[in-house]
C-alpha positions in Angstrom: 69.4 -37.6 -101.0 65.9 -38.9 -100.8 64.1 -39.7 -97.5 64.6 -43.5 -97.0 62.1 -43.6 -94.1 59.5 -41.9 -96.2 60.1 -44.5 -98.9 59.6 -47.3 -96.4 56.4 -45.7 -95.2 55.2 -45.8 -98.8 56.0 -49.5 -99.0 54.0 -50.1 -95.8 51.1 -48.0 -97.2 51.0 -50.3 -100.2 50.5 -53.3 -97.9 54.0 -54.6 -97.9 54.9 -56.8 -94.9 58.3 -56.7 -93.2 60.6 -59.6 -93.9 59.8 -62.7 -91.9 63.3 -64.0 -92.2 66.3 -62.8 -90.2 69.3 -61.8 -92.2 72.4 -63.8 -91.6 75.6 -61.8 -91.5 78.6 -63.8 -92.8 81.2 -61.3 -91.8 81.5 -59.4 -88.6 81.0 -55.7 -88.7 84.0 -53.4 -87.9 82.9 -53.2 -84.3 81.0 -55.7 -82.0 77.3 -55.9 -82.6 76.7 -55.4 -78.9 78.4 -52.0 -79.1 76.2 -51.0 -82.0 72.8 -51.9 -80.6 73.2 -51.9 -76.9 75.5 -49.0 -76.2 74.9 -46.9 -73.0 75.4 -43.8 -75.1 72.1 -42.2 -76.1 73.2 -40.7 -79.4 76.1 -39.7 -81.6 77.9 -36.4 -80.8 77.0 -33.4 -83.0 80.3 -33.9 -84.9 79.6 -37.5 -85.5 76.1 -36.9 -86.6 77.1 -34.2 -89.1 79.9 -36.4 -90.5 77.4 -39.3 -90.9 74.9 -37.0 -92.6 77.4 -35.8 -95.1 78.6 -39.3 -95.9 75.0 -40.4 -96.5 74.1 -37.4 -98.6 77.3 -37.4 -100.7 77.4 -41.1 -101.4 73.7 -41.9 -101.3 74.4 -44.4 -98.5 77.1 -46.4 -100.4 80.2 -45.0 -98.7 79.4 -44.6 -95.0 81.9 -45.3 -92.2 81.0 -47.3 -89.1 79.6 -45.1 -86.4 79.3 -46.7 -83.0 75.9 -45.2 -82.1 74.1 -45.3 -85.4 70.8 -47.0 -84.3 68.8 -48.3 -87.3 71.0 -46.2 -89.6 73.2 -47.1 -92.6 76.2 -49.0 -91.5 78.9 -51.3 -93.0 77.9 -55.0 -93.1 79.1 -58.3 -94.2 77.8 -59.7 -97.5 75.2 -62.4 -97.3 73.4 -64.4 -100.1 70.6 -61.8 -100.1 73.0 -59.0 -100.9 74.6 -61.0 -103.8 71.2 -61.7 -105.4 70.1 -58.1 -104.9 73.4 -56.8 -106.5 72.7 -59.0 -109.5 69.1 -57.8 -109.8 70.3 -54.2 -109.6 72.8 -54.8 -112.4 70.1 -56.5 -114.5 67.9 -53.4 -114.1 70.7 -51.1 -115.2 71.6 -53.3 -118.2 68.0 -53.3 -119.4 67.6 -49.5 -119.0 71.0 -48.6 -120.6 71.1 -51.4 -123.3 74.3 -52.7 -121.7 75.5 -56.2 -121.0 77.7 -55.6 -118.0 78.7 -58.9 -116.3 78.6 -59.3 -112.5 81.9 -60.3 -110.9 81.7 -59.9 -107.2 80.3 -57.8 -104.3 83.0 -55.6 -102.9 81.2 -54.2 -99.9 77.7 -53.8 -98.4 76.1 -51.1 -96.3 73.0 -52.2 -94.6 70.0 -50.4 -93.1 67.8 -52.7 -91.0 64.5 -51.2 -89.9 61.0 -52.3 -90.7 62.5 -53.3 -94.1 66.0 -54.3 -95.0 67.9 -52.0 -97.4 71.0 -53.3 -99.1 73.5 -50.7 -100.4 75.9 -52.9 -102.3 79.0 -51.9 -104.3 80.1 -54.5 -106.8 82.8 -55.1 -109.4 81.4 -55.6 -112.9 83.0 -56.1 -116.3 82.1 -54.7 -119.7 82.6 -57.6 -122.2 83.0 -55.2 -125.1 86.5 -54.2 -123.9 87.0 -56.3 -120.8 87.1 -53.1 -118.7 86.2 -53.3 -115.0 83.7 -50.8 -113.4 82.3 -50.1 -109.9 78.6 -50.6 -109.7 76.2 -49.5 -106.9 72.7 -50.5 -106.3 70.2 -50.0 -103.5 67.7 -52.8 -103.2 65.0 -53.3 -100.5 63.8 -56.7 -99.3 60.1 -56.0 -99.0 59.2 -59.3 -97.4 56.4 -61.7 -98.3 52.8 -61.0 -99.4 50.3 -61.8 -102.1 51.6 -65.4 -102.4 55.1 -64.0 -103.2 57.9 -65.7 -101.2 60.4 -63.0 -102.1 59.9 -59.4 -103.1 62.9 -57.2 -104.0 62.6 -53.6 -105.0 65.5 -51.8 -106.8 65.7 -48.1 -106.1 69.2 -47.0 -107.3 71.2 -48.7 -110.0 74.2 -46.9 -111.3 77.9 -46.9 -112.0 79.7 -45.2 -109.2 79.9 -41.5 -110.1 83.2 -39.8 -110.3 81.9 -36.7 -108.4 80.2 -37.4 -105.0 76.4 -36.9 -105.1 76.2 -36.9 -108.9 74.3 -39.6 -110.7 70.9 -41.4 -111.0 69.6 -41.6 -107.4 65.8 -41.3 -107.4 64.8 -43.8 -104.8 61.1 -42.9 -104.4 58.7 -45.3 -106.1 55.4 -44.3 -107.7 53.3 -47.4 -107.0 50.2 -45.9 -108.6 52.0 -46.0 -111.9 51.9 -49.8 -111.9 49.0 -51.3 -113.9 46.4 -53.1 -111.7 46.9 -56.2 -113.9 50.2 -56.7 -112.1 48.9 -56.1 -108.5 47.3 -58.4 -106.0 48.0 -62.1 -105.6 50.7 -63.7 -107.6 49.2 -66.2 -110.1 49.2 -69.9 -109.4 51.0 -72.3 -111.7 48.7 -72.6 -114.8 47.1 -75.9 -115.8 48.8 -78.0 -118.5 48.4 -76.4 -121.9 47.2 -73.0 -120.5 50.5 -71.3 -121.5 50.6 -72.0 -125.2 52.8 -70.5 -127.8 51.1 -67.7 -129.8 48.0 -67.6 -127.5 47.2 -63.9 -128.1 44.0 -64.1 -126.1 45.9 -64.9 -122.9 48.8 -62.8 -124.0 51.3 -65.6 -123.5 54.6 -65.8 -125.5 56.8 -68.8 -125.3 60.5 -67.8 -125.4 62.5 -69.4 -128.2 65.6 -71.5 -127.4 67.7 -69.1 -129.3 66.4 -66.2 -127.2 67.2 -68.2 -124.0 70.8 -68.5 -125.2 71.0 -64.9 -126.1 69.5 -63.6 -122.9 71.4 -65.4 -120.1 69.9 -63.0 -117.6 66.7 -65.0 -117.6 68.4 -67.5 -115.3 68.5 -64.7 -112.7 64.7 -64.8 -112.5 64.9 -68.6 -111.9 67.6 -67.9 -109.3 65.3 -65.4 -107.6 62.4 -67.9 -107.7 64.5 -70.7 -106.1 66.0 -68.4 -103.6 62.5 -67.5 -102.4 62.3 -71.1 -101.1 65.9 -72.0 -100.2 67.3 -68.6 -99.0 70.9 -69.8 -99.6 73.9 -69.3 -101.7 73.1 -70.3 -105.2 76.6 -70.7 -106.5 76.7 -74.5 -105.9 73.4 -74.9 -107.9 74.0 -72.8 -111.0 74.0 -72.6 -113.9 70.5 -73.8 -114.2 69.2 -75.7 -117.2 66.4 -73.5 -118.5 63.8 -75.8 -120.1 60.9 -73.5 -120.9 60.0 -69.9 -120.3 56.6 -68.3 -121.1 56.1 -64.5 -120.8 52.7 -62.9 -120.1 52.4 -59.1 -120.6 49.9 -56.5 -121.5 52.5 -54.3 -123.3 51.7 -54.0 -127.0 55.1 -54.8 -128.4 56.4 -57.3 -131.0 56.7 -60.9 -129.8 60.5 -60.6 -129.8 60.3 -57.7 -127.4 58.0 -59.2 -124.9 60.9 -60.8 -123.1 62.2 -57.3 -122.1 58.9 -55.8 -121.2 59.0 -53.5 -118.2 55.9 -55.2 -116.8 55.5 -58.9 -117.3 55.0 -62.3 -115.6 57.5 -65.1 -116.3 56.6 -68.8 -116.0 59.7 -70.9 -115.9 60.6 -74.6 -115.7 64.3 -75.3 -115.0 66.6 -77.9 -113.6 69.0 -77.1 -110.8 72.6 -78.3 -111.3 72.9 -81.7 -109.7 69.5 -81.0 -108.2 65.7 -81.2 -108.7 63.4 -79.8 -111.4 61.7 -76.6 -110.5 58.9 -74.4 -111.6 59.1 -70.7 -110.9 56.9 -67.6 -111.4 58.4 -64.1 -111.3 56.3 -61.0 -111.7 58.4 -58.0 -112.9 57.1 -54.5 -112.6 58.3 -50.9 -112.9 57.0 -47.4 -112.3 58.9 -46.1 -115.2 61.5 -44.2 -113.2 65.3 -44.8 -113.7 66.7 -47.6 -111.6 63.3 -49.0 -110.5 62.4 -52.6 -110.9 60.4 -54.9 -108.6 60.6 -58.7 -108.8 58.1 -60.9 -106.9 58.9 -64.6 -106.9 57.5 -67.9 -105.9 58.7 -71.5 -106.6 57.7 -75.1 -106.7 60.4 -77.8 -106.2 59.5 -81.0 -107.9 60.9 -84.0 -106.0 
């Protein structure tokens, strides 16, 4: 099991800011919040501490019981809209890496770790459309707050099917931020002037996604959802599916045009319409350090009245 606190320190070192929002818990934890944060007890007993440690190590934080005196540790939590979005993002990362098309069904449970950053350990039910089989999916995603004009930054660290044997599976949570190209660092881009994103503009490295590609890659709407969520911070189920109007990809990766859509490092410029709602423009910057289960999405959005 990797050191979560060290990973958070690395995020701080790379100038991340803590979330400015406060997470809304929709379901009560197994024990009153007052008991958790304001107990007169100074610490867990040695027996509780060892039990907690083993559960964290063996499950990578996904299957941890409620411990009354776990201050700022991993604990069971209700599922909020952040967790649902993060679970979808983790599954998307897994699908891209594994060449799969697993479909998100529902979040089964969430373990939360709330410190300088918010870590969501979610367990979800997903379906493989090849044979309609159901699977248990686990992902650890960090809400890295706001910075560089991004209104939402989510960082995936673990994306995996739940292993049959405890402690076995892809679980390398430490990011190598130095591996990200400087082109994708710094401030998020502003919305480009009319005509700046043109199809086939090799000089600016823009590629306009074809309508057929939009139909065949429904996951693109997840990026639009992340962009809109960065402004609304609410459940998106009432506003989806979106009508994707135009998507332009910008990437430095030297790949065929048809593969730019799935580049590990790219910037997506999207125009879309919310169901029974306004037209929107969103930018999502997607990056990865090349390690399994690692994807970062930075999002911003403009809502056109």
